[in-house]
MDAnalysis code that builds the backbone (N, CA, C; Angstrom):
import MDAnalysis as mda
import numpy as np

u = mda.Universe.empty(561, n_residues=187, atom_resindex=np.repeat(np.arange(187), 3), trajectory=True)
u.add_TopologyAttr("name", ["N", "CA", "C"] * 187)
u.add_TopologyAttr("resid", np.arange(1, 188))
u.add_TopologyAttr("resname", ["MET", "PHE", "LYS", "LEU", "PHE", "ASN", "LYS", "THR", "PHE", "ALA", "LEU", "PHE", "ILE", "LEU", "MET", "THR", "THR", "THR", "LEU", "CYS", "PHE", "ALA", "LYS", "THR", "TYR", "LYS", "ILE", "PRO", "GLU", "GLY", "GLN", "HIS", "ASN", "GLN", "LEU", "ARG", "ILE", "PRO", "GLY", "PHE", "VAL", "TRP", "ALA", "LYS", "LYS", "PHE", "LYS", "PHE", "ASN", "ALA", "THR", "PHE", "ASP", "SER", "SER", "ALA", "ILE", "TYR", "ASP", "ILE", "ASN", "ASP", "LEU", "SER", "LEU", "ASN", "LYS", "LEU", "LEU", "GLY", "PHE", "SER", "ASP", "CYS", "ASN", "PHE", "GLN", "HIS", "HIS", "HIS", "LYS", "ASN", "SER", "ALA", "ARG", "ILE", "ALA", "TRP", "ARG", "SER", "ARG", "ASP", "GLY", "GLN", "ILE", "ASP", "LEU", "PHE", "ALA", "TYR", "VAL", "TYR", "GLN", "ASN", "GLY", "GLN", "ARG", "ILE", "THR", "GLY", "VAL", "GLY", "PRO", "THR", "GLY", "LYS", "LYS", "GLU", "GLN", "GLY", "ILE", "TYR", "LEU", "GLY", "GLY", "THR", "THR", "PRO", "ASN", "VAL", "THR", "ASN", "THR", "PHE", "THR", "ILE", "GLU", "VAL", "LYS", "GLY", "ASN", "LYS", "TYR", "ILE", "PHE", "GLN", "TYR", "ASN", "GLY", "VAL", "SER", "LYS", "VAL", "LEU", "PRO", "ARG", "GLY", "CYS", "ASP", "LYS", "LYS", "ASN", "ALA", "LEU", "GLY", "TYR", "LYS", "LEU", "PHE", "PRO", "TYR", "PHE", "GLY", "GLY", "LEU", "LYS", "VAL", "ALA", "PRO", "HIS", "ASP", "ILE", "GLU", "ILE", "GLU", "ILE", "ASN"])
u.atoms.positions = np.array([
    [101.491, -75.750, 103.428],
    [100.705, -74.717, 102.425],
    [100.110, -74.782, 101.404],
    [100.609, -75.544, 100.714],
    [100.402, -75.687, 99.395],
    [99.258, -76.915, 99.156],
    [99.089, -77.706, 99.708],
    [98.163, -78.884, 99.600],
    [96.928, -78.375, 101.041],
    [96.786, -77.588, 101.251],
    [95.824, -76.651, 101.561],
    [95.421, -75.926, 101.044],
    [95.902, -75.194, 100.422],
    [95.200, -74.440, 98.881],
    [94.521, -75.006, 98.247],
    [95.239, -76.295, 97.624],
    [94.521, -77.563, 96.677],
    [93.594, -77.721, 97.107],
    [93.532, -78.033, 98.415],
    [91.965, -78.271, 99.297],
    [90.803, -77.729, 99.609],
    [91.470, -76.587, 99.523],
    [90.393, -75.388, 99.714],
    [90.093, -75.173, 98.337],
    [90.730, -75.153, 97.071],
    [90.470, -74.628, 95.576],
    [89.424, -75.640, 95.082],
    [89.921, -77.238, 95.741],
    [89.104, -78.475, 95.269],
    [87.654, -78.275, 95.893],
    [87.575, -78.001, 96.938],
    [86.000, -77.697, 97.831],
    [85.134, -76.751, 97.262],
    [86.175, -75.518, 96.681],
    [85.389, -74.254, 96.103],
    [84.969, -74.973, 94.676],
    [85.911, -75.300, 94.149],
    [84.895, -76.051, 92.492],
    [83.965, -76.944, 92.639],
    [83.932, -77.972, 93.546],
    [82.884, -78.624, 94.142],
    [81.654, -78.065, 94.363],
    [81.669, -76.963, 95.305],
    [80.757, -76.101, 95.510],
    [80.026, -75.625, 94.597],
    [81.035, -74.685, 93.801],
    [80.369, -74.200, 92.702],
    [79.913, -74.789, 91.451],
    [80.174, -75.910, 91.193],
    [79.468, -76.604, 90.199],
    [78.778, -77.500, 90.818],
    [78.365, -77.901, 92.020],
    [77.313, -78.769, 92.448],
    [76.091, -77.684, 93.077],
    [76.687, -76.847, 93.954],
    [75.557, -76.295, 94.532],
    [74.836, -75.208, 93.612],
    [75.369, -74.728, 92.388],
    [74.566, -73.692, 91.609],
    [73.721, -74.419, 90.798],
    [73.581, -75.466, 90.986],
    [72.788, -76.562, 89.861],
    [71.141, -77.081, 90.760],
    [70.640, -78.401, 90.266],
    [69.456, -78.658, 91.094],
    [68.650, -77.778, 91.485],
    [68.017, -76.638, 90.772],
    [66.924, -75.856, 91.245],
    [66.365, -75.205, 89.952],
    [65.145, -74.988, 90.255],
    [64.223, -74.321, 89.788],
    [64.858, -72.759, 89.070],
    [65.219, -72.584, 87.624],
    [65.707, -71.262, 87.442],
    [64.555, -70.089, 87.033],
    [65.043, -69.004, 86.820],
    [63.410, -67.895, 86.641],
    [63.995, -67.027, 86.329],
    [63.440, -66.674, 84.807],
    [64.191, -65.706, 84.149],
    [62.678, -64.821, 84.403],
    [63.073, -63.256, 85.013],
    [61.496, -62.332, 85.301],
    [61.820, -61.891, 83.824],
    [60.547, -61.288, 83.955],
    [59.729, -60.450, 82.587],
    [60.518, -59.436, 82.618],
    [60.778, -59.309, 81.108],
    [61.466, -58.048, 80.986],
    [63.109, -57.696, 80.981],
    [63.439, -59.242, 81.212],
    [65.119, -59.494, 81.667],
    [65.604, -60.681, 80.535],
    [66.757, -61.078, 80.494],
    [67.222, -61.665, 79.602],
    [67.790, -62.778, 80.803],
    [68.032, -62.702, 81.868],
    [68.670, -63.564, 82.617],
    [68.408, -63.252, 84.377],
    [68.821, -64.117, 85.195],
    [68.703, -63.752, 86.957],
    [70.164, -63.619, 86.883],
    [70.760, -62.934, 87.594],
    [71.826, -62.934, 88.078],
    [72.365, -64.481, 88.442],
    [73.659, -65.043, 88.223],
    [73.943, -66.097, 89.185],
    [75.521, -65.801, 88.907],
    [75.812, -66.356, 89.982],
    [77.482, -66.689, 90.266],
    [78.118, -67.692, 89.860],
    [78.813, -67.538, 88.391],
    [79.205, -68.546, 87.499],
    [80.080, -69.862, 88.497],
    [80.013, -71.095, 88.245],
    [80.575, -71.905, 88.609],
    [81.731, -72.611, 87.773],
    [82.667, -73.065, 88.091],
    [83.641, -74.113, 87.062],
    [83.123, -74.857, 86.577],
    [83.671, -75.395, 84.974],
    [83.353, -76.694, 84.623],
    [84.684, -77.003, 84.308],
    [85.061, -78.600, 84.808],
    [86.135, -79.142, 84.120],
    [85.562, -80.482, 84.173],
    [85.462, -81.175, 82.834],
    [85.018, -82.441, 82.617],
    [85.020, -82.602, 81.121],
    [84.565, -84.318, 81.159],
    [84.800, -84.526, 79.735],
    [82.950, -84.929, 79.077],
    [82.237, -84.933, 80.269],
    [80.944, -85.036, 80.382],
    [79.737, -83.874, 81.075],
    [79.240, -83.218, 80.637],
    [78.248, -82.638, 80.776],
    [76.966, -82.869, 80.686],
    [75.961, -83.427, 81.903],
    [74.424, -83.960, 81.642],
    [74.181, -83.258, 82.534],
    [72.679, -83.233, 82.219],
    [71.383, -82.676, 83.130],
    [70.343, -82.910, 82.444],
    [69.501, -83.129, 83.513],
    [67.631, -82.666, 83.282],
    [67.316, -81.253, 83.373],
    [66.547, -81.231, 82.166],
    [65.540, -79.889, 82.412],
    [64.291, -79.910, 82.474],
    [63.310, -79.493, 82.975],
    [61.659, -79.445, 82.540],
    [61.327, -77.892, 82.634],
    [60.649, -78.026, 81.639],
    [60.041, -76.602, 81.148],
    [58.804, -76.743, 81.743],
    [58.280, -75.444, 82.175],
    [56.661, -75.372, 82.492],
    [56.030, -74.650, 81.532],
    [54.617, -74.445, 81.581],
    [54.321, -73.752, 80.876],
    [53.928, -72.146, 80.292],
    [55.147, -71.661, 80.884],
    [55.575, -70.338, 81.060],
    [56.654, -70.627, 79.931],
    [57.083, -71.496, 79.397],
    [58.413, -71.150, 78.485],
    [57.694, -71.301, 76.921],
    [56.213, -71.473, 76.985],
    [55.673, -71.293, 75.852],
    [55.269, -69.641, 75.767],
    [55.392, -69.065, 74.506],
    [55.320, -67.570, 74.502],
    [54.898, -67.406, 72.742],
    [54.283, -66.234, 72.696],
    [54.172, -65.897, 71.451],
    [54.537, -64.243, 70.594],
    [55.827, -64.408, 70.586],
    [56.469, -63.024, 70.191],
    [57.115, -62.905, 68.848],
    [56.902, -63.938, 67.757],
    [57.220, -64.085, 66.441],
    [58.487, -63.936, 66.327],
    [59.641, -64.142, 67.223],
    [60.737, -64.332, 67.261],
    [61.449, -65.552, 67.394],
    [62.322, -65.403, 65.871],
    [63.002, -67.149, 65.973],
    [64.213, -67.206, 66.384],
    [64.655, -66.401, 67.160],
    [65.910, -66.525, 68.206],
    [65.908, -67.425, 69.327],
    [67.060, -67.781, 69.370],
    [67.607, -68.864, 70.312],
    [67.531, -68.608, 72.045],
    [66.977, -68.889, 73.215],
    [67.184, -68.559, 74.146],
    [68.410, -69.796, 74.745],
    [69.033, -69.938, 75.850],
    [69.762, -70.289, 76.324],
    [69.659, -71.046, 77.137],
    [69.631, -72.647, 77.438],
    [69.452, -72.953, 78.468],
    [70.499, -73.473, 79.472],
    [71.729, -74.252, 79.007],
    [72.749, -74.317, 79.699],
    [74.227, -75.047, 79.045],
    [74.964, -74.858, 79.428],
    [76.257, -75.196, 78.989],
    [77.861, -74.262, 79.376],
    [78.569, -74.563, 79.221],
    [79.736, -74.161, 79.546],
    [80.689, -73.214, 78.179],
    [81.458, -72.388, 78.773],
    [82.229, -71.818, 78.058],
    [83.544, -72.858, 77.962],
    [84.752, -72.500, 77.010],
    [85.450, -73.395, 76.861],
    [87.083, -73.354, 76.443],
    [87.856, -74.348, 76.324],
    [89.409, -73.732, 75.695],
    [89.963, -72.636, 77.091],
    [89.887, -73.452, 78.165],
    [90.900, -72.449, 78.712],
    [90.057, -71.091, 79.665],
    [88.779, -71.313, 79.464],
    [87.765, -70.139, 80.503],
    [87.839, -69.012, 79.444],
    [88.352, -69.544, 78.057],
    [87.598, -68.333, 76.833],
    [85.962, -67.639, 77.095],
    [86.323, -66.653, 76.770],
    [84.914, -66.029, 76.613],
    [83.530, -66.807, 75.885],
    [82.603, -66.772, 76.759],
    [81.513, -67.984, 75.454],
    [81.296, -67.812, 74.258],
    [81.859, -66.487, 73.694],
    [81.293, -65.881, 72.327],
    [82.671, -66.421, 71.558],
    [83.712, -66.741, 72.220],
    [84.967, -67.089, 71.345],
    [84.662, -68.933, 71.490],
    [84.216, -69.646, 72.650],
    [84.365, -71.381, 72.307],
    [83.428, -71.473, 73.625],
    [82.468, -72.146, 73.060],
    [81.500, -72.575, 74.266],
    [80.374, -73.837, 73.312],
    [79.831, -74.388, 74.311],
    [78.829, -75.456, 74.208],
    [77.908, -75.471, 75.013],
    [76.316, -74.813, 74.605],
    [74.797, -74.823, 75.271],
    [73.695, -76.006, 74.031],
    [72.913, -75.946, 75.267],
    [71.760, -76.374, 74.701],
    [71.067, -75.444, 75.007],
    [70.569, -74.660, 73.672],
    [69.373, -73.680, 73.234],
    [68.379, -74.097, 73.214],
    [67.102, -73.298, 73.257],
    [65.751, -73.732, 72.872],
    [64.812, -72.433, 72.630],
    [63.700, -72.416, 72.009],
    [62.509, -71.361, 71.718],
    [61.219, -72.135, 71.967],
    [60.402, -71.414, 72.020],
    [59.132, -71.366, 71.756],
    [58.272, -71.487, 70.259],
    [57.727, -72.254, 69.603],
    [57.010, -72.298, 68.456],
    [56.285, -72.928, 68.269],
    [55.059, -72.691, 67.888],
    [53.711, -72.991, 67.859],
    [53.130, -74.164, 68.924],
    [53.623, -73.927, 69.768],
    [52.819, -74.080, 71.423],
    [53.774, -75.414, 71.763],
    [55.225, -75.786, 71.192],
    [56.010, -76.503, 71.623],
    [57.572, -75.906, 72.116],
    [58.468, -76.678, 72.420],
    [59.751, -76.308, 72.343],
    [60.848, -76.721, 71.919],
    [61.383, -75.785, 70.985],
    [62.232, -76.720, 69.733],
    [63.825, -76.522, 70.525],
    [64.690, -77.642, 70.539],
    [66.147, -77.724, 71.428],
    [66.823, -77.951, 70.096],
    [68.488, -76.846, 70.515],
    [69.242, -76.950, 69.727],
    [70.434, -77.151, 69.899],
    [71.835, -77.695, 69.995],
    [72.989, -77.669, 70.115],
    [73.395, -76.397, 69.530],
    [74.197, -75.302, 70.230],
    [74.526, -74.239, 70.020],
    [75.919, -74.169, 70.838],
    [76.668, -73.698, 69.458],
    [78.140, -73.657, 69.749],
    [78.630, -72.350, 68.813],
    [80.181, -72.234, 69.561],
    [80.405, -71.101, 69.395],
    [82.198, -71.728, 69.277],
    [82.755, -72.072, 68.050],
    [84.158, -72.327, 67.381],
    [84.991, -70.819, 67.346],
    [86.107, -70.852, 67.718],
    [87.094, -69.492, 67.551],
    [86.069, -68.575, 67.205],
    [84.797, -68.360, 67.761],
    [84.333, -66.909, 67.288],
    [83.608, -66.906, 66.265],
    [83.403, -68.168, 65.850],
    [82.338, -68.313, 64.989],
    [80.830, -69.674, 65.268],
    [79.904, -68.990, 65.167],
    [78.734, -70.029, 65.770],
    [78.542, -70.551, 64.688],
    [78.231, -71.757, 65.030],
    [77.633, -73.104, 63.839],
    [76.482, -73.433, 64.184],
    [76.159, -72.979, 62.498],
    [74.672, -73.238, 62.513],
    [74.088, -74.049, 61.463],
    [72.778, -74.204, 61.449],
    [72.048, -75.406, 60.419],
    [70.603, -75.234, 59.990],
    [70.134, -76.143, 59.519],
    [68.841, -75.847, 58.873],
    [67.859, -76.655, 60.437],
    [66.988, -75.685, 60.606],
    [65.715, -76.018, 61.482],
    [64.476, -76.641, 60.821],
    [63.458, -76.825, 62.020],
    [62.372, -77.581, 61.986],
    [61.545, -76.587, 60.590],
    [61.965, -75.100, 60.723],
    [61.230, -74.306, 59.774],
    [61.871, -74.402, 58.320],
    [62.978, -75.431, 58.514],
    [63.757, -74.899, 56.932],
    [64.585, -74.004, 56.730],
    [64.439, -73.151, 57.651],
    [65.033, -72.069, 57.493],
    [66.536, -72.049, 57.894],
    [67.486, -71.247, 58.046],
    [68.997, -71.193, 58.759],
    [68.772, -70.880, 60.337],
    [69.195, -71.236, 60.807],
    [69.014, -71.508, 62.178],
    [70.529, -71.013, 63.182],
    [70.442, -70.376, 64.319],
    [71.618, -70.110, 64.667],
    [72.199, -71.270, 65.690],
    [71.458, -72.634, 65.467],
    [72.208, -73.474, 65.907],
    [71.847, -75.217, 65.147],
    [72.295, -76.304, 65.899],
    [71.641, -77.424, 65.463],
    [70.913, -77.769, 65.673],
    [69.325, -77.911, 65.147],
    [68.038, -78.920, 65.931],
    [68.135, -80.291, 66.105],
    [68.002, -80.534, 67.388],
    [68.350, -81.686, 68.319],
    [66.985, -82.483, 68.299],
    [65.790, -81.764, 68.111],
    [64.472, -82.109, 68.356],
    [63.983, -81.112, 69.138],
    [62.472, -81.459, 69.303],
    [61.302, -81.289, 70.310],
    [60.705, -81.406, 71.468],
    [60.070, -80.699, 72.188],
    [59.493, -81.298, 73.422],
    [58.068, -80.110, 73.826],
    [57.775, -80.856, 75.015],
    [56.468, -79.944, 75.174],
    [56.566, -79.860, 76.967],
    [56.076, -78.854, 77.296],
    [56.168, -78.528, 79.008],
    [55.441, -79.701, 79.857],
    [56.305, -79.641, 81.094],
    [56.658, -80.607, 82.074],
    [56.904, -82.204, 81.553],
    [57.849, -82.003, 80.645],
    [58.283, -83.243, 80.412],
    [59.723, -83.166, 80.599],
    [60.166, -83.973, 81.253],
    [61.747, -84.044, 81.907],
    [62.637, -84.367, 80.567],
    [63.595, -83.610, 80.181],
    [64.601, -83.808, 78.903],
    [66.039, -83.995, 79.882],
    [66.561, -85.152, 78.824],
    [67.467, -85.532, 79.687],
    [69.092, -85.135, 78.582],
    [70.069, -84.291, 78.671],
    [71.198, -83.813, 77.790],
    [72.489, -84.172, 78.160],
    [72.917, -84.189, 76.908],
    [74.491, -84.547, 77.181],
    [75.408, -83.738, 76.429],
    [76.576, -83.211, 76.816],
    [77.601, -82.536, 75.966],
    [78.750, -82.829, 76.241],
    [79.071, -83.800, 75.735],
    [80.672, -84.691, 75.528],
    [81.421, -84.037, 75.107],
    [82.843, -84.163, 75.929],
    [83.818, -83.076, 74.890],
    [85.253, -84.297, 74.398],
    [85.457, -84.705, 73.473],
    [86.029, -85.559, 72.396],
    [86.664, -85.173, 71.620],
    [88.298, -84.554, 72.241],
    [89.199, -84.211, 71.205],
    [88.877, -82.714, 70.522],
    [88.756, -82.333, 69.143],
    [88.237, -81.406, 68.970],
    [86.817, -81.197, 68.234],
    [86.066, -81.838, 69.275],
    [84.423, -82.081, 68.914],
    [83.737, -82.212, 70.349],
    [82.569, -81.765, 69.673],
    [81.647, -81.999, 70.922],
    [80.667, -82.912, 70.476],
    [79.836, -83.496, 71.448],
    [79.109, -84.976, 71.238],
    [77.847, -84.153, 71.707],
    [76.654, -83.716, 71.035],
    [75.510, -83.717, 71.778],
    [74.620, -84.445, 71.607],
    [73.810, -85.360, 73.239],
    [72.870, -86.173, 72.949],
    [71.385, -85.811, 73.473],
    [70.522, -86.062, 72.609],
    [69.075, -85.501, 73.592],
    [68.400, -86.713, 72.651],
    [67.091, -87.615, 73.654],
    [66.739, -88.658, 73.260],
    [66.632, -89.235, 71.745],
    [68.132, -89.749, 72.138],
    [68.477, -90.548, 71.530],
    [69.142, -90.089, 70.065],
    [69.230, -88.883, 69.826],
    [69.853, -87.971, 68.539],
    [71.055, -87.558, 69.398],
    [71.883, -87.713, 68.705],
    [73.879, -87.423, 68.786],
    [73.919, -86.836, 67.420],
    [74.201, -85.452, 67.683],
    [75.148, -84.136, 66.808],
    [76.610, -84.198, 67.369],
    [77.204, -84.429, 66.328],
    [78.972, -83.573, 66.444],
    [79.098, -82.502, 65.958],
    [79.602, -81.932, 66.757],
    [79.939, -80.108, 66.456],
    [81.407, -79.857, 66.587],
    [81.882, -79.358, 65.820],
    [83.323, -78.729, 65.954],
    [83.514, -78.124, 67.383],
    [84.811, -78.455, 68.107],
    [85.108, -77.779, 68.940],
    [86.429, -76.718, 69.028],
    [86.374, -75.629, 69.634],
    [87.985, -74.857, 69.075],
    [89.115, -75.067, 69.945],
    [89.519, -75.830, 70.608],
    [90.444, -76.729, 71.050],
    [90.200, -78.438, 71.050],
    [91.383, -79.123, 71.570],
    [91.489, -80.243, 71.658],
    [91.812, -80.845, 73.082],
    [91.859, -80.069, 74.241],
    [92.107, -80.290, 75.249],
    [91.177, -81.616, 75.722],
    [91.514, -82.079, 76.429],
    [91.292, -83.867, 77.097],
    [89.798, -83.259, 77.740],
    [89.613, -82.369, 78.715],
    [88.682, -81.539, 79.452],
    [88.067, -80.039, 78.540],
    [86.531, -80.284, 78.998],
    [86.385, -78.704, 79.182],
    [86.670, -78.151, 80.149],
    [87.266, -76.801, 79.619],
    [87.621, -75.823, 81.072],
    [87.138, -74.541, 80.966],
    [86.438, -74.201, 82.014],
    [85.254, -73.154, 81.405],
    [84.766, -72.754, 82.894],
    [83.392, -71.642, 82.350],
    [82.322, -71.497, 83.158],
    [81.317, -72.121, 83.149],
    [80.333, -72.184, 83.888],
    [78.874, -72.363, 83.462],
    [78.004, -71.279, 82.543],
    [77.152, -71.781, 82.109],
    [76.479, -70.402, 81.375],
    [74.979, -70.979, 81.477],
    [74.381, -70.206, 82.428],
    [72.965, -70.360, 82.867],
    [71.978, -69.973, 81.909],
    [70.926, -70.124, 82.156],
    [69.499, -69.907, 81.695],
    [69.349, -68.407, 80.849],
    [69.239, -68.286, 79.816],
    [69.228, -66.466, 79.242],
    [68.324, -66.712, 78.600],
    [67.491, -65.424, 78.206],
    [65.989, -65.334, 77.375],
    [67.138, -64.748, 76.254],
    [66.942, -64.764, 74.849],
    [67.071, -63.813, 73.778],
    [68.439, -64.565, 73.551],
    [68.759, -64.193, 72.223],
    [68.877, -62.569, 71.754],
    [68.497, -61.301, 71.971],
    [68.200, -60.471, 71.452],
    [67.857, -59.294, 71.490],
    [66.544, -59.181, 72.401],
    [65.557, -59.784, 72.139],
    [64.164, -59.705, 72.863],
    [64.854, -60.096, 74.567],
    [63.702, -59.612, 75.292],
    [63.472, -60.171, 77.033],
    [62.253, -60.873, 77.113],
    [62.300, -61.361, 78.503],
    [61.245, -62.364, 78.288],
    [59.840, -61.631, 78.080],
    [58.997, -62.238, 77.665],
    [57.344, -61.744, 77.541],
    [57.281, -61.869, 79.325],
    [56.953, -62.775, 79.901],
    [56.530, -63.061, 81.001],
    [57.710, -64.062, 82.235],
    [57.477, -64.083, 83.076],
    [58.495, -64.942, 84.363],
    [58.432, -65.995, 83.660],
    [59.865, -66.594, 83.040],
    [59.822, -68.205, 83.213],
    [60.976, -68.774, 83.795],
    [60.171, -70.002, 83.900],
    [60.755, -70.692, 85.093],
    [61.136, -72.248, 84.586],
    [62.385, -72.684, 84.397],
    [63.065, -73.862, 84.304],
    [63.645, -74.719, 85.595],
    [63.052, -75.986, 85.694],
    [63.944, -76.779, 86.385],
    [65.137, -77.454, 85.964],
    [65.906, -77.236, 86.668],
    [67.355, -78.063, 85.998],
    [68.289, -78.812, 86.880],
    [68.150, -80.203, 87.056],
    [68.895, -80.712, 88.129],
    [70.227, -82.098, 87.150],
])
């Protein structure tokens, strides 16, 4: 009976971590996100491609970061306690990309392309209709973020061998909501 449970549980994890992926995510106008059933994450490396289309460009005079994809960590703790994500925002017709981390309830901040303090660590920029490859690797008590040859090492709230938590899907804001429908292809 226990072996059957383990196989069933393993199949459930496989389905929730793969079938919830490879698609176009739509954040409806006036919303923060589209309702998603969270998948589980148990991995050393979290790698994905994302392509923003022109709907990711907006002008609402807000430097808040939107969240692209990532995971909660350290045994399913809430994502405002321990998590790692890629974040983004539209600025001057391009898309700024950031490493976005909570470590033991504290958001890790840095200086961004505007020269001001940011809610995350700046990774670089992109434009619509370009496929971008991102990696978040877990290494002891650190995360290693990689994007276009840029690596950033950020602190992690635990030192377990693998990330263990739930997936975090696209989310618009901070406090503001999507000014129009926004579509992002992720696989």
